[in-house]
C-alpha positions, -999 to 999 in steps of 0.1 A, spaced: 224 -428 -246 195 -453 -245 163 -447 -265 144 -444 -232 168 -418 -219 165 -398 -251 127 -400 -250 127 -387 -213 150 -358 -222 129 -350 -252 97 -349 -231 115 -327 -205 125 -303 -233 90 -301 -246 77 -293 -211 103 -266 -206 95 -250 -240 58 -251 -233 64 -236 -198 84 -207 -212 57 -202 -239 31 -200 -212 51 -175 -191 56 -153 -222 19 -155 -230 6 -151 -195 34 -135 -173 8 -127 -147 8 -164 -137 42 -159 -119 30 -127 -101 -2 -143 -89 18 -174 -77 40 -151 -57 10 -133 -42 -5 -167 -34 27 -178 -16 27 -146 5 -10 -151 13 -2 -186 25 26 -173 47 3 -147 62 -26 -172 65 -46 -145 46 -77 -149 26 -93 -126 0 -128 -113 7 -152 -95 -15 -174 -69 2 -198 -42 -10 -197 -7 5 -199 30 -6 -213 19 -40 -182 -1 -48 -171 -38 -47 -140 -40 -25 -114 -67 -25 -100 -72 10 -72 -93 25 -81 -107 59 -58 -125 84 -58 -133 121 -85 -144 146 -120 -129 140 -124 -119 177 -89 -103 181 -84 -65 181 -89 -51 146 -61 -34 127 -69 -19 93 -41 -13 68 -47 13 40 -23 13 10 -8 43 -8 -8 57 -44 -1 30 -70 0 5 -40 -22 -25 -33 -35 -47 -5 -7 -72 -13 19 -46 -2 9 -54 33 13 -91 32 48 -92 48 35 -71 77 3 -91 79 24 -122 84 40 -105 114 7 -91 129 -17 -120 124 -9 -135 158 -31 -117 182 -47 -93 158 -75 -94 132 -59 -76 102 -78 -62 72 -61 -47 41 -84 -35 14 -77 -24 -22 -92 11 -21 -120 16 -46 -106 24 -80 -74 5 -74 -63 -30 -83 -90 -57 -77 -116 -33 -62 -142 -17 -85 -135 14 -105 -164 35 -118 -159 59 -147 -164 95 -137 -161 89 -99 -139 110 -77 -109 90 -63 -92 118 -44 -83 115 -7 -114 132 6 -138 110 -13 -117 79 -4 -118 88 33 -156 89 31 -157 55 14 -133 41 40 -157 54 67 -187 38 50 -169 5 47 -159 5 84 -194 14 94 -208 -14 73 -183 -39 87 -196 -30 122 -165 -38 142 -146 -13 163 -111 -9 150 -83 -8 175 -60 10 151 -59 24 116 -27 24 96 -22 44 65 8 44 42 16 74 19 -16 84 2 -33 60 26 -20 79 55 -36 111 41 -69 92 38 -67 77 73 -58 111 88 -88 128 72 -110 100 86 -94 103 121 -102 140 122 -138 134 113 -146 101 131 -123 95 161 -145 66 171 -134 47 140 -97 56 146 -89 54 183 -52 49 175 -37 62 142 -5 53 124 6 77 97 34 58 78 55 78 53 23 98 50 12 125 25 -10 154 34 14 182 45 38 205 27 71 189 35 106 200 27 111 201 -11 128 171 -26 133 159 -62 102 138 -61 80 166 -48 94 192 -72 87 168 -101 51 163 -91 45 201 -87 60 206 -121 34 183 -136 53 151 -139 45 116 -125 77 101 -111 57 69 -105 45 65 -141 52 30 -154 49 20 -191 77 -5 -193 98 -30 -173 125 -3 -171 101 22 -157 90 -3 -130 126 -9 -119 132 28 -118 102 32 -94 114 4 -73 148 21 -70 130 53 -59 108 38 -32 132 12 -18 166 17 -3 174 -19 -13 150 -28 -42 137 -63 -41 146 -88 -69 118 -89 -93 126 -113 -121 111 -118 -156 82 -124 -162 69 -111 -129 82 -76 -136 67 -77 -171 33 -87 -157 34 -59 -131 46 -33 -156 17 -43 -179 -8 -39 -150 6 -5 -142 6 6 -178 -30 -3 -181 -38 20 -151 -16 49 -163 -44 73 -171 -62 66 -138 -30 71 -119 -24 104 -136 -59 117 -128 -56 108 -92 -21 123 -89 -34 156 -104 -60 158 -77 -39 147 -47 -5 159 -57 -11 193 -73 -47 201 -67 -67 215 -38 -64 182 -19 -26 180 -18 -24 193 18 -59 187 29 -47 170 61 -24 198 74 -51 222 88 -69 193 104 -40 180 124 -48 199 156 -83 183 157 -69 148 158 -67 144 195 -63 106 197 -28 90 199 -9 91 166 23 73 157 44 89 129 64 61 114 90 70 88 123 58 72 152 81 74 160 77 37 125 82 23 130 99 -11 92 103 -18 77 119 14 106 135 31 110 128 68 104 165 75 67 157 70 68 138 103 83 168 121 55 191 107 28 166 118 44 161 152 43 198 159 7 201 150 -8 169 165 -19 171 202 -8 135 210 20 123 187 51 102 189 76 99 161 96 68 152 123 70 124 136 37 111 170 32 95 179 12 64 148 16 44 130 40 20 94 48 13 82 13 18 89 3 55 59 -20 54 77 -42 28 114 -34 35 113 -36 73 81 -54 83 95 -68 115 106 -34 128 72 -19 117 54 -48 135 73 -41 167 65 -4 165 28 -11 160 26 -36 188 44 -12 212 20 16 202 -11 -6 207 3 -17 241 8 18 255 
């Protein structure tokens, strides 16, 4: 081998070693790079706004003048969960997906209430401050509970409502629900192994999440473990657990109940309970997905949302 060839290979080896050292030192680089790739695919930008005494981080995509669709994430979720769906919806819709106050890149204030009732009021304040009339509010899991509470109180801000794998009613007992009522947090993440167990719980076909992205996400979740436990105590076992259920008859605007057949978190029986109580509901159950249809079946979800908007 020539001296020049040896020098080139030696330089490449140094670059690889330094790259691996950087990934081990800052594993979040890979995670942020993946989020940046997904934002690019959805032509989405991150915006910072101030409302309800908090700084919000919001993803925005689609034409400013197009009908506004607002997407609200669930417990332990984030605005980035919506990026696959935003890529589908951005043509013909203005799509906004916030990190709820207290979560992820939005501001968290010690001592504040981050239960579903308080969050529904913050969501209302943000939408009022934004000043645009939404065409549709979409809430997933805990986000569905929050959107439902807002829809009951302010139908003008929620002319069409999508409750996706939504909490808020006393559904048929499953392993997840029993664990929560027994005082556990099945979503707790303190390690990479915990993270992969949660992915297996919420996805029918868990996505591949390689090192060091899984390490970075596990570290982020572990840092928020106390906050997650406090919120779950309030919304999973406390007085707010089924706050939406008695209000369902007062939601008179059209509601789409969108579930996956194999949801092992919020059993599909919740959709039947909601459908029976809501004055104007239609139910759509998707096959081949779990608790995260927004990520696992974004094309099918986008078709269902467009059909609902086009009624």
